[in-house]
ROKOL-540995 format. One line per field, with one value per residue (C-alpha): residue number from 0; residue in three letters; z, x, y. Coordinates in nm, 2 decimals. Layout:
N
resi: (NUM  ...)
resn: (ALA  ...)
up: (Z  ...)
east: (X  ...)
north: (Y  ...)
This chain:
360
resi: (0  1  2  3  4  5  6  7  8  9  10  11  12  13  14  15  16  17  18  19  20  21  22  23  24  25  26  27  28  29  30  31  32  33  34  35  36  37  38  39  40  41  42  43  44  45  46  47  48  49  50  51  52  53  54  55  56  57  58  59  60  61  62  63  64  65  66  67  68  69  70  71  72  73  74  75  76  77  78  79  80  81  82  83  84  85  86  87  88  89  90  91  92  93  94  95  96  97  98  99  100  101  102  103  104  105  106  107  108  109  110  111  112  113  114  115  116  117  118  119  120  121  122  123  124  125  126  127  128  129  130  131  132  133  134  135  136  137  138  139  140  141  142  143  144  145  146  147  148  149  150  151  152  153  154  155  156  157  158  159  160  161  162  163  164  165  166  167  168  169  170  171  172  173  174  175  176  177  178  179  180  181  182  183  184  185  186  187  188  189  190  191  192  193  194  195  196  197  198  199  200  201  202  203  204  205  206  207  208  209  210  211  212  213  214  215  216  217  218  219  220  221  222  223  224  225  226  227  228  229  230  231  232  233  234  235  236  237  238  239  240  241  242  243  244  245  246  247  248  249  250  251  252  253  254  255  256  257  258  259  260  261  262  263  264  265  266  267  268  269  270  271  272  273  274  275  276  277  278  279  280  281  282  283  284  285  286  287  288  289  290  291  292  293  294  295  296  297  298  299  300  301  302  303  304  305  306  307  308  309  310  311  312  313  314  315  316  317  318  319  320  321  322  323  324  325  326  327  328  329  330  331  332  333  334  335  336  337  338  339  340  341  342  343  344  345  346  347  348  349  350  351  352  353  354  355  356  357  358  359)
resn: (MET  ARG  GLY  LEU  ALA  CYS  VAL  LEU  MET  PHE  GLN  THR  HIS  CYS  TYR  ASP  SER  TRP  LEU  GLY  GLY  ASP  ALA  ARG  LYS  SER  THR  PHE  PHE  MET  TRP  SER  GLN  LEU  GLY  GLY  THR  LEU  PRO  ALA  PRO  LEU  PHE  LEU  PHE  LEU  ALA  GLY  ILE  SER  PHE  ALA  LEU  MET  THR  ASP  LYS  LEU  GLN  GLN  LYS  GLY  VAL  PRO  ALA  GLY  GLN  ILE  ALA  ARG  THR  THR  ILE  ARG  ARG  GLY  ALA  GLU  ILE  PHE  GLY  LEU  GLY  LEU  LEU  PHE  ARG  LEU  GLN  GLU  PHE  LEU  ILE  ALA  TRP  GLY  TRP  ALA  PRO  TRP  SER  ASP  LEU  LEU  ARG  VAL  ASP  ILE  LEU  ASN  THR  ILE  GLY  LEU  SER  MET  MET  LEU  MET  GLY  VAL  ILE  CYS  TRP  LEU  VAL  LEU  LEU  SER  CYS  HIS  SER  GLN  ARG  ARG  LEU  ALA  LEU  GLY  LEU  THR  ALA  ALA  GLY  VAL  GLY  MET  SER  ILE  SER  LEU  LEU  SER  PRO  LEU  LEU  TRP  THR  THR  TRP  ARG  PRO  SER  TRP  LEU  PRO  TRP  PRO  ILE  GLU  SER  TYR  VAL  ASP  GLY  VAL  HIS  ASN  LEU  GLY  GLU  PRO  GLN  ALA  TRP  LEU  PHE  PRO  ILE  PHE  PRO  TRP  ALA  ALA  PHE  ALA  PHE  MET  GLY  LEU  ALA  ALA  GLY  PHE  PHE  LEU  ILE  SER  ASN  ARG  ALA  ARG  GLU  ARG  GLY  ALA  GLU  THR  PHE  VAL  LEU  THR  GLY  ALA  ALA  GLY  VAL  ALA  LEU  ILE  TYR  LEU  ALA  ARG  TRP  LEU  ASN  THR  ARG  PRO  GLN  ILE  TYR  ALA  ALA  ASN  ASP  PHE  TRP  HIS  THR  SER  PRO  ASN  PHE  PHE  LEU  ILE  ARG  VAL  GLY  LEU  LEU  LEU  MET  ILE  LEU  SER  ALA  ALA  TYR  PHE  TRP  CYS  ARG  TRP  GLY  ALA  GLY  GLN  TRP  GLY  PHE  SER  PRO  LEU  ILE  GLN  LEU  GLY  GLN  THR  SER  LEU  LEU  VAL  TYR  TRP  VAL  HIS  ILE  GLU  PHE  VAL  TYR  GLY  ARG  LEU  SER  ILE  LEU  PRO  LYS  ARG  ALA  ALA  ASP  ILE  ARG  THR  ALA  SER  PHE  GLY  LEU  LEU  ALA  ILE  PHE  LEU  SER  MET  VAL  LEU  LEU  SER  VAL  LEU  ARG  THR  ARG  LEU  LYS  GLY  HIS  GLY  ALA  GLU  ALA  LEU  ALA  TRP  LEU  GLN  ARG  PRO  ALA  LYS  ALA  SER)
up: (-0.73  -1.04  -0.87  -0.56  -0.80  -0.96  -0.62  -0.51  -0.84  -0.81  -0.47  -0.57  -0.88  -0.72  -0.42  -0.63  -0.88  -0.65  -0.31  -0.28  -0.02  0.32  0.23  0.01  0.31  0.53  0.67  0.49  0.15  0.23  0.31  0.00  -0.22  -0.04  -0.14  -0.49  -0.50  -0.54  -0.83  -1.11  -0.95  -0.91  -1.27  -1.39  -1.14  -1.26  -1.62  -1.54  -1.37  -1.67  -1.91  -1.72  -1.74  -2.11  -2.19  -1.99  -2.15  -2.50  -2.40  -2.26  -2.59  -2.77  -2.94  -3.07  -2.88  -3.18  -3.21  -2.84  -2.87  -3.17  -2.98  -2.66  -2.82  -3.04  -2.74  -2.58  -2.90  -2.89  -2.53  -2.63  -2.93  -2.70  -2.48  -2.78  -2.88  -2.52  -2.54  -2.88  -2.73  -2.43  -2.66  -2.88  -2.59  -2.45  -2.79  -2.75  -2.42  -2.41  -2.55  -2.84  -2.63  -2.43  -2.73  -2.64  -2.26  -2.12  -1.94  -1.76  -2.07  -2.27  -2.01  -1.96  -2.34  -2.36  -2.05  -2.22  -2.53  -2.33  -2.14  -2.47  -2.58  -2.26  -2.25  -2.61  -2.53  -2.23  -2.41  -2.69  -2.46  -2.19  -2.26  -1.90  -1.59  -1.81  -1.55  -1.30  -1.56  -1.67  -1.31  -1.20  -1.52  -1.48  -1.11  -1.22  -1.49  -1.26  -0.99  -1.26  -1.39  -1.03  -0.95  -1.27  -1.23  -0.99  -1.23  -1.54  -1.37  -1.27  -1.37  -1.65  -1.80  -2.18  -2.25  -2.60  -2.71  -2.84  -2.55  -2.67  -2.67  -2.36  -2.18  -2.21  -2.02  -1.74  -1.78  -1.87  -2.11  -2.26  -1.91  -1.89  -1.60  -1.50  -1.39  -1.10  -1.24  -1.56  -1.61  -1.78  -1.82  -1.54  -1.27  -1.36  -1.59  -1.29  -1.13  -1.45  -1.44  -1.07  -1.15  -1.43  -1.18  -0.93  -1.20  -1.29  -0.93  -0.87  -1.16  -1.08  -0.99  -0.63  -0.57  -0.71  -0.49  -0.18  -0.26  0.02  0.18  -0.13  -0.07  0.30  0.20  -0.06  0.21  0.44  0.16  0.12  0.49  0.48  0.17  0.35  0.66  0.44  0.24  0.56  0.70  0.37  0.38  0.71  0.56  0.36  0.02  -0.30  -0.51  -0.51  -0.55  -0.35  -0.44  -0.20  -0.32  -0.70  -0.79  -0.47  -0.50  -0.13  -0.19  -0.49  -0.26  -0.01  -0.28  -0.41  -0.06  -0.03  -0.37  -0.25  0.07  -0.13  -0.36  -0.06  0.10  -0.24  -0.26  0.08  0.03  -0.29  -0.16  0.19  0.24  0.10  -0.25  -0.19  -0.07  -0.42  -0.62  -0.55  -0.68  -0.67  -0.88  -1.12  -1.16  -1.21  -1.51  -1.69  -1.55  -1.88  -1.95  -1.61  -1.63  -1.97  -1.88  -1.52  -1.62  -1.82  -1.53  -1.28  -1.46  -1.79  -1.91  -1.79  -1.43  -1.19  -0.94  -0.97  -0.97  -0.68  -0.50  -0.29  0.07  0.19  0.25  -0.10  -0.27  -0.09  -0.22  -0.56  -0.52  -0.41  -0.73  -0.95  -0.78  -0.81  -1.17  -1.27  -1.11  -1.30  -1.63  -1.56  -1.50  -1.82  -2.02  -1.88  -1.95  -2.30  -2.40  -2.69  -2.73  -2.93  -3.24  -3.04  -2.87  -3.20  -3.36  -3.06  -3.09  -3.47  -3.47  -3.59  -3.32  -3.31  -3.43  -3.15)
east: (-4.62  -4.41  -4.21  -4.15  -4.04  -3.79  -3.64  -3.61  -3.46  -3.20  -3.09  -3.06  -2.86  -2.64  -2.53  -2.50  -2.28  -2.06  -2.02  -1.71  -1.51  -1.66  -1.96  -2.09  -2.10  -2.28  -2.64  -2.70  -2.62  -2.84  -3.14  -3.07  -3.09  -3.40  -3.56  -3.45  -3.70  -3.99  -3.92  -3.97  -4.30  -4.41  -4.36  -4.53  -4.82  -4.88  -4.86  -5.14  -5.35  -5.30  -5.38  -5.71  -5.80  -5.72  -5.92  -6.22  -6.22  -6.22  -6.49  -6.71  -6.68  -6.82  -6.49  -6.51  -6.31  -6.08  -5.99  -5.93  -5.69  -5.51  -5.47  -5.34  -5.12  -4.97  -4.88  -4.72  -4.52  -4.40  -4.27  -4.10  -3.94  -3.81  -3.66  -3.48  -3.36  -3.24  -3.03  -2.89  -2.80  -2.62  -2.43  -2.31  -2.21  -2.01  -1.87  -1.54  -1.60  -1.97  -2.05  -2.29  -2.52  -2.61  -2.83  -3.06  -3.07  -3.42  -3.46  -3.75  -3.88  -3.89  -4.10  -4.33  -4.40  -4.45  -4.68  -4.89  -4.92  -5.02  -5.28  -5.41  -5.47  -5.63  -5.86  -5.96  -6.05  -6.26  -6.44  -6.53  -6.67  -6.83  -7.12  -7.22  -7.03  -6.72  -6.51  -6.56  -6.48  -6.17  -6.05  -6.09  -5.93  -5.63  -5.59  -5.61  -5.35  -5.12  -5.13  -5.09  -4.77  -4.64  -4.72  -4.56  -4.24  -4.05  -4.11  -4.01  -3.69  -3.60  -3.77  -3.98  -3.71  -3.76  -3.40  -3.48  -3.55  -3.27  -3.14  -3.26  -3.61  -3.58  -3.45  -3.79  -3.94  -3.68  -3.41  -3.14  -2.96  -2.65  -2.52  -2.68  -2.92  -3.18  -3.03  -3.19  -3.09  -3.30  -3.67  -3.83  -4.21  -4.21  -4.25  -4.24  -4.54  -4.75  -4.72  -4.87  -5.17  -5.22  -5.21  -5.47  -5.69  -5.65  -5.73  -6.06  -6.15  -6.08  -6.29  -6.59  -6.90  -6.90  -6.54  -6.61  -6.91  -6.72  -6.43  -6.17  -6.32  -6.21  -5.85  -5.87  -5.99  -5.72  -5.45  -5.62  -5.62  -5.25  -5.18  -5.39  -5.20  -4.87  -4.98  -5.13  -4.80  -4.59  -4.82  -4.80  -4.43  -4.42  -4.62  -4.46  -4.37  -4.49  -4.19  -3.87  -3.66  -3.78  -3.61  -3.79  -3.63  -3.67  -3.96  -4.15  -4.53  -4.52  -4.27  -4.48  -4.78  -4.58  -4.48  -4.83  -4.95  -4.69  -4.80  -5.16  -5.05  -4.84  -5.14  -5.35  -5.09  -5.04  -5.41  -5.42  -5.08  -5.20  -5.55  -5.48  -5.10  -4.79  -4.91  -5.13  -4.85  -4.74  -4.45  -4.38  -4.05  -4.21  -4.51  -4.28  -4.05  -4.35  -4.46  -4.13  -4.04  -3.93  -3.70  -3.53  -3.49  -3.33  -3.09  -2.98  -2.85  -2.56  -2.46  -2.47  -2.36  -2.22  -1.90  -2.03  -2.07  -2.02  -1.83  -1.58  -1.76  -1.72  -1.49  -1.70  -1.80  -2.16  -2.12  -1.97  -2.22  -2.50  -2.38  -2.37  -2.73  -2.84  -2.68  -2.85  -3.19  -3.16  -3.04  -3.32  -3.58  -3.43  -3.44  -3.80  -3.90  -3.73  -3.90  -4.24  -4.20  -4.06  -4.32  -4.52  -4.27  -4.00  -4.05  -4.03  -3.71  -3.55  -3.64  -3.49  -3.17  -3.15  -3.22  -2.93  -2.73  -2.80  -2.51  -2.34)
north: (-4.68  -4.66  -4.39  -4.61  -4.89  -4.65  -4.56  -4.92  -5.00  -4.72  -4.83  -5.19  -5.12  -4.86  -5.07  -5.38  -5.21  -5.00  -5.17  -5.37  -5.56  -5.61  -5.39  -5.66  -5.90  -5.65  -5.67  -5.33  -5.49  -5.79  -5.56  -5.35  -5.66  -5.78  -5.45  -5.53  -5.82  -5.56  -5.33  -5.59  -5.72  -5.36  -5.27  -5.59  -5.56  -5.20  -5.31  -5.55  -5.28  -5.04  -5.32  -5.38  -5.01  -4.99  -5.31  -5.20  -4.85  -5.00  -5.25  -4.97  -4.79  -5.09  -5.19  -5.55  -5.81  -5.87  -5.50  -5.48  -5.77  -5.62  -5.28  -5.43  -5.70  -5.43  -5.22  -5.52  -5.58  -5.22  -5.27  -5.60  -5.42  -5.15  -5.42  -5.56  -5.21  -5.15  -5.47  -5.36  -5.02  -5.18  -5.41  -5.13  -4.91  -5.21  -5.30  -5.49  -5.66  -5.76  -6.11  -6.13  -6.34  -6.02  -5.93  -6.22  -6.16  -6.17  -5.84  -5.68  -5.48  -5.80  -5.97  -5.68  -5.67  -6.05  -6.04  -5.78  -5.98  -6.29  -6.08  -5.96  -6.32  -6.43  -6.12  -6.18  -6.55  -6.44  -6.17  -6.40  -6.67  -6.46  -6.22  -6.12  -6.01  -5.97  -5.79  -6.07  -6.33  -6.14  -6.09  -6.45  -6.58  -6.35  -6.46  -6.82  -6.78  -6.59  -6.86  -7.13  -6.96  -6.94  -7.31  -7.43  -7.23  -7.46  -7.75  -7.56  -7.46  -7.81  -8.14  -8.01  -7.78  -7.75  -7.81  -7.94  -7.58  -7.36  -7.16  -6.82  -6.95  -7.16  -6.85  -6.69  -6.99  -7.04  -6.78  -7.03  -6.80  -6.98  -7.09  -7.44  -7.37  -7.11  -6.77  -6.58  -6.24  -6.28  -6.23  -6.53  -6.56  -6.82  -6.69  -6.31  -6.29  -6.41  -6.06  -5.90  -6.13  -6.06  -5.69  -5.76  -5.93  -5.64  -5.39  -5.55  -5.57  -5.20  -5.09  -5.30  -5.12  -5.24  -5.14  -4.79  -4.74  -4.83  -4.59  -4.58  -4.89  -5.08  -4.99  -5.08  -5.42  -5.44  -5.38  -5.63  -5.89  -5.83  -5.89  -6.21  -6.34  -6.29  -6.48  -6.75  -6.79  -6.80  -7.07  -7.27  -7.25  -7.43  -7.72  -8.01  -7.89  -8.06  -7.98  -8.20  -7.89  -7.59  -7.26  -7.02  -6.69  -6.75  -6.98  -7.06  -7.00  -6.91  -6.63  -6.52  -6.49  -6.29  -6.04  -6.02  -5.94  -5.67  -5.53  -5.51  -5.34  -5.09  -5.03  -4.95  -4.72  -4.54  -4.46  -4.30  -4.13  -3.97  -3.88  -3.76  -3.78  -3.62  -3.67  -3.37  -3.14  -3.03  -3.15  -3.52  -3.68  -4.02  -3.92  -3.74  -4.04  -4.26  -4.05  -4.12  -4.46  -4.60  -4.31  -4.31  -4.69  -4.66  -4.38  -4.47  -4.82  -4.67  -4.44  -4.73  -5.04  -4.91  -4.74  -4.41  -4.53  -4.23  -4.45  -4.73  -5.07  -5.30  -5.05  -4.81  -4.82  -4.77  -4.39  -4.32  -4.54  -4.37  -4.03  -4.18  -4.31  -3.96  -3.81  -4.07  -4.00  -3.62  -3.64  -3.88  -3.65  -3.36  -3.56  -3.66  -3.30  -3.18  -3.46  -3.37  -3.00  -3.05  -3.31  -3.17  -2.88  -3.06  -2.85  -2.52  -2.63  -2.74  -2.41  -2.22  -2.42  -2.36  -1.99  -1.77  -1.59  -1.21  -0.99  -0.81)
């Protein structure tokens, strides 16, 4: 699933950066950007599932709740720190024309890190207060927190905006940055962290004893639940809305449920693809990219949006941009393979590079 998120991210970024003129007004570009509404939810959702697996593993080993919280929150802080480092790198590369405020932009890595820290706190509170059926309690609490974040988002972007906060802090709540109003291209906690909590809930469901006993049936039910959520959300969207300002594409709980439904369907499809489909055929570019998703995210940005962009920005047609996308995809797969094969062999590679040349 991370590999799929990477591919969707590549196409969204490439076409957004390179297409120009009438191509930006085309149906093709519209569908490309619509596909771009999935990578961030996928990354956050999978972060939640991974968090559930890590928490449950530590719990099964008998690790105390406090130590579990310290371990998981520390991991979230590391990701958050990488997000800050990424922003510093981008600022230095763009030195001279990037505003200093770019250092404080709320990007996806920042939100993943903060979401993990928040999940660590919530799991700690649940583990302290619940001594039986902990997986169920953790899953239900995570789903409740996720829905609460989604339901509060339209308010925190409009009538309940915490505009009394300094903008660098407020931006983590509603993505306001320094522009006076929430920005749709940023990744504030509201609503984005909700996807991580829904992933956390899904993770605890998938590792429950009953889900494990049912095997493939569990993932059939997961896909069916996703379809049901989409139909429920579409029905709710036809009913009178409770919010004075309804921004469907950015803060609507109905659109949130549609995307959660899609995530559950993708999770179900990924299971069958890996168990009985193309995932069993041998080398899989998607699986490979998923193993190094942070690396390819970090690197591709500079070759798409940065000074090293392989095509002129806002100047290409669809055909040229598609060739550029193919080049980015193949180069990121190659980078991923090299990273995987060199992992753990850094000292050997360095020694090989430093060895003296033989005399002819």
